[in-house]
N, C-alpha and C positions, 0 to 999 in steps of 0.2 A: 625285310618279311615280304611274302609273295599276297597277292590276292588269285586265290582261287574260285571257280564258280563251279557247283555241281550241279548237273542241267539232268533233272530224275523224270521218268513218265509216270509216276505215281504220285499220289497226294502228299507221300509222305516220304522220306528216306528208308531205303530198305537196310538190312543192319548191316550188310556188308561195307555198302558205303558211308554209313553211321561213322562206323569203326576209323572207316580211312578219313574224312573229315575231325575226329578226333585227334587221329595223329598227326594231320597236318597241322590242326589246331595249335597241338601240343610245343610243335617245333617251330610255332610262333607266327606261325599263317595265317590268314584271315579266309576264312569262309563263309560262300553266300549261296544260297540255294535256289535255283528256278523249278519250280517244280509244277510238270501237267497234271490237274487233279481231273480226271477223266470221269469220275463218277461226284463230280459236285453235284448237289452240297452233302450228300450223304458222306461220304469219306473226308476225314479232316487230318491235317499234319500236328504232330506231337510234337511239342516245341523242343529246342536242344539249346545246349548253354555254349555249344563248340560251333553256334550259327548264327553270324552276324545281322546276315539280311535274309529274309523268306520273302522271293518273288512267287506267289500263286498264280496260275493260268487255270482258271476255270472251264474248260473246254471240252464238253462232254462226246465220249465214243465208246463203242463197245469192244471189251478185251476180246482178240481175236476176230473181230470182226471189218468187213473192208470199210467201215467209218473212221477206224484210227490211219488208215492209209490218204483216205479222201481230207482228213483233218489237218495232215502234216504241213499243207501249206500255210496255212492260216497260223497253227502252233510256230513256223518255224517264222512266221513275221512278228508273232507276240514276243518271242526269245530274243529276237534282233534288238526290239525295242526296247526289252527290260536291259540288256548287255549296254544300251547305249546309256539309259537312265544310270545304270550303276556307274559308268565310266571306266577308268582305268581296271583292267583286265591282264593277270600275267598269263594264267592256265586256266583252262577249261576241259573237265571232266566231262565225256557224253558218255552215259549211263544206261543206253539202252539203244538196241540192234534198231528201233525206227529211225534213231537220231542220226546213223551214220550218214542218210545221203543229206545232210546240212554242215559235213563235214568242210567242202570246200568253204561256205560262207563261215562258218565259223574260223574257221583257222585264220581270215582273215582279221578277225576281231579280238586276238588274244595273242599271245606271245609264245604258248606252247598250246597245242590240242592233245588230249589225251581223250584213249577210248576204251573203256572196261566193258568187255567182250565176253559175258559168261555167257551170252548166248550163240546159237548158231547162226549165223546171217541169213544164209542162204535159205538153210532149210526152210527157217522159221519164215521169210520174206515169200517161198513159195508156198504157203500153206494159202495164201489171199487168190492163188491163181485156179485153185481148183485141180479141177482132173488136166487143167493146161499146162500144169507148172512145168511139165517135164520141156514143154516149147521155153519156157521162160528163163529156165536155167541156165544156160550158156551168157544169155544179156544180162541174169543177173550178177552171175561171177564177175562179168568183164566190169558192171558199174562197182558193185564192192571191191575191186583191185584199183578203182580209179580214187573212190573215197578216200579210201584206206591210203593211200597214196598220199594225201593231205596232213594225215595223223603224223604227231612227233614219235610216239609210242605207245605201247597198247598196255593193258592188264588185261589177263582173262583167270577160267577158272581150270581147276585140274581137270581132263577130261580123259576117256578109255584111250588107255598105251597114249597118251600126251598128243595125238592126232592136232589137236585143234591149237597146241602150243607151236608146234612144227608147222603149220599151217600159216600163222600169223608171220613167224620166222622166215618161211619164203619169201613172205612181203619185204623183206627187211627192213624190219623195225624192229625197236628193241621190244620185247615181247618178259613180262614177269608172271609166271601161272602163281596164284594165291588160292591157298584152300578157304573153303568158306565159314569159319572159326568164329566163334565168339570170344570176347575176352572174360580175362579172369575179373576185372574190376567190375564187371555187369552181375553181382552175386549177390541175392536176397539175404535181408539181416533176418533175426529169428523171430521180430515182431510182424516183417511182412509176412513169411511163411504162416505165421500163426493166424495173421486174419486173412488169409487165402485158404487158410484148413475151415476155420470156422464158418465163413460163406458157402463153402460147399457142403458142410455136414459130414454125419457119419458115411456115406456112402463109398464105397469104390469106386477109384475114378480111373478111368483111361484117358489119356490126353491126344491129342492131335493139333499141333499146333501149325503155323504156318495159313499161307494163301488157300483158303477156301474153296477149291476148286476142281473138278473130275480129273484133270490131268496130275492132281497130286492125292489121288486115290478119295476123294470125299465118299463119290457114291458105293466104292468098294466100301469103306469105313461104315457105309451108314447100313447098307447092307448085311453087314456081318452079325449087326449089333441084335436082331431077334434070336440067334442062335445061342449069343452069349448070355441072355438078360435069361432066357428060359431055366439056363441052368445055374444062374448067378442073378437070382432076383434084384440084388441089392446094389447091382452094377449101375455107373452111369458114367456115362461118354461126353467128355469135356471138349470142346474145339472152340479155337480161339484163333484168329486171324480175321483179316478181309476178306466177307462174302465175293466170290468173284462170278457166281452162277445165278441165276435167275431167283429173288427170294422164292417168289409163287412154284418154282421146281422144287425148290427145298422144302418147302412147306406141306408138296405134296406129297413127296416121297414119305417125309417122315410120318403123315397120316396116314400112307397105304401101309407100310411097316408096322404100324401099330408102336412107333418108340417116340413120340411126342414126351413121353413122362419120363424117359430116360436119358435124353441126349438136353445139351444145354449148351447154349450159343453166346460167346463173348466175343466183342470188337476188338479190333488191334489196339495192343494196347503197350506202354513202354517197357521195354525188355526187362531189367529186374521183377518187376510185376509179375510178368509173362512167368518167368524164374520159378517167383511164389509159388504161382498156379500149380506147376509142374512139380515141384516139392511135395504137395499135397499129392499127388497123384501115385501111380501103380506102373501105368505102363504107359509108351510111347507108342505113336502110330505113324511110320512112313511109307506109306504104300503108294509109292512113286509108281505111273502107269509108263507105259513104253515109249508114248507119241513123247517125242522132245528129251527123255529121257535115258534112251537107250545107249547114247555117246557118251553119258558121265561119267567122270572119274570119281576113284576115291573120295578128293576132297572136294567131291560136289553140293552134296546135299548136306544144309544147313541147317536141316531141322533133326539130322542125324545127331551132328554137334551139340545141339540144343538139348536135346536129351539125353546125352551123355554128361553135358555137366550138371541136370538135375539127378543125375543117381537114377535114372529112368531106364530097364531093358527094353527091346527097341524090338516093335514087330516091323520087318522092313519088305520090301518088294524086291524080286531078285531082278533089278535091270541094272543096264552098265554094270560098272565094280562096285554100286553100292551095296547090293545085297550080298556079294563075295565079304568085301570088308567088314561087316558087321557080324558074317555068320564065323569068318575065320577068325578073327580076333574075340569071340566070346563076348561079343556085347549085344546081341540079340539072335530074335529066329527070322529067319528067310521064307518068303511066300513067293507064288505067282501073284503076278502082279492083278490082274484080273479076276482072283479067285476068292470070293467073300466067304466061303465055306471052311478055305485054307486061312483065312485072315480069324473067321471066328474060333477055330482051332487052335491058334497060337495061342491067343490071349487068353483061351481057357486053358489052355498049360501053364504060361505064367501063375495065373488064380489058383489051380491046382497043386502047382509046386514051388511054394515059397522059396527052396534053398535054392533051385534055379533061376527063382527072378531076383534073388539076392547077388547069386552069383554074377548073373551077366550086368546089374546094373553097379556093382562094385568095380568090375572089370573097366567096364563103360567111362564113370568119373575117375579111377586113377588114370586110365588115358587121355582122358580131357586135361587134368591137371600137368599131367608130365610134357603132351606133347601136342596135342591137338587143341590149341587155343589162338587167338589173336597174338598174343606176345612174343610167341614163335616166330613171327612172320611180320611184324610193326618194321624189326631193322632193315628187313629187306626192301620193303614198300618204301621205307625212308631213303635210302639209299637207291632204289631206283630212280625216284622221283630227283632228288638231290646229284643224283650221279654225274660224271664229266660228259657221257655221252649226249644227253638232251635238256641237261639243267638249264 
């Protein structure tokens, strides 16, 4: 048995890393989580039976703000203290791009250092330099190569035309690209679905699941609501996930649009419960914005597969390869990422055309069960971790 530490930059483990932990635990390994809670005390971790120890670091820092970088030295110091309290460590997973600068230190504290790299380090880091980003790019690229040299292996995410995987392979590091798919184990039962449906009442529900942020299309979704409500007064919009915008901004926008009474917000919740709410819904929204998503591959967008698992037709933005994947496979309707009128039109099309809604919903559900689930990848992940090149 090996002892794995997952270092996370959120209060909770994101679904992708939760499935990694679950798979390693089933293989007999011990899982320990160190989480950076940037929104303490608002955000809380959701307990997980696969985690033997949980070390929470409450260190406030705004998402996407320069304070995140300023807090990194303090964060690293607290991570090192936590690792020393834990004792023997066989492997560490860094799960966020802002942890990469800590690679030289963390590599000396464990047997193997892994880097899960679904983000584009240079592009994300340069956002903090503003208009001077083009000047900092050569330096950031050089530092990235130095830090990656201390990493034993890299897991990454499907990217457009495979460019991200190839980029890391050029660093001469073992690389595994994993699609961001849910597990077939996480299916709600009939009682859970009935409870969610009872809570939501008789209204027809359009759902948005995942991080509630403008980069994920929260603004566009909210601005689409008035046009839909005017045609379908019984419609309600359900938003489930951690809010990563200022509460005051969202409250003001809802008030200005006159949609307070037709929007329902729920905090992040266990995945099975989320699925139960989605099963009680009619349509799923995935209106990702071009910023940070323009290079995303078909397997990048977790919420797409979450909706497919729930059997929902999808309104998706045409960014990266995601929109074409959904549209060409008949799982949903693609729209311009910034056009709330198109979003409203696509939602209304589904509400008007039950046959189209059912056709796309069934196609997505079948594809999820047959191909696009974590069980199709768990074996590759296990072999990659235990493989001869870097086990």
